[in-house]
Steps between C-alpha positions, in 0.01 A plus 500: 500500500523392136881466531462295819257264323746471210775409744265243657434352154874483432556322830226248418672431168845476669370247752355293216822531300720395792287188531621414152859608579506285815390196308768532235800668656805294598529369859782747581274796412183366661556684833542831316179437303313414826626818662378711206168316500456573869595865453241546224231327703573737792486805274181373343336462838621841613357666189168318538476633858582850380217485248255373760609765746366770264170315458564349158503140382846363410550364152473122520760266355423328169500123477795521256723758329661492156874442514722696256674184379501125562680387820620149432816506711703675771662752261158615381379512861790734589412721204134505609597595857699796365210608277258473790718726714544752218125520446432543872771770514325685217165499681655616826674778306155617398382478857798706624398774250131484604529467877604718791627447854512150644351337186772663286774378737357148493481507121859620474609217734307246289656641183847470650437141614368399157799664328744313729327169432498567127873574509563177688300298250654677199851516637505876448290813533375798305551868576134587568301187588129527457497774239297437186765684296725200547260311276478178700230268385238404754535155645178355622225713356254650742231362270376160614540214256177380339 
């Protein structure tokens, strides 16, 4: 359940981050940002239900999350969106390793979706999305901002 809570935390951070992305991204990319925001909200809600279904309390969202860099314009917003997806992919990669059955399939699906979104935002992909060995920096830290 620890990996599920970590995925939930990553989804909280991604939802927050996409709020920033949506406010700064160019008009032509706004629909893509909205779609990603909606996808992360749906995954967040699904994970919260999964935690409740086993009798635990879901990790709550923080009021704010630290961004990895300033986001003053659309170019930075696109970079942030890619970083968000890479971070989420990394957490789902951990969940794939930790889970079994249906939860593992769902985590693999979420990993794939995050990798595809990251590739769209970056304009390219990596061989093994979500693996820590790739050395991607985390985007929005799971640690709430003070």
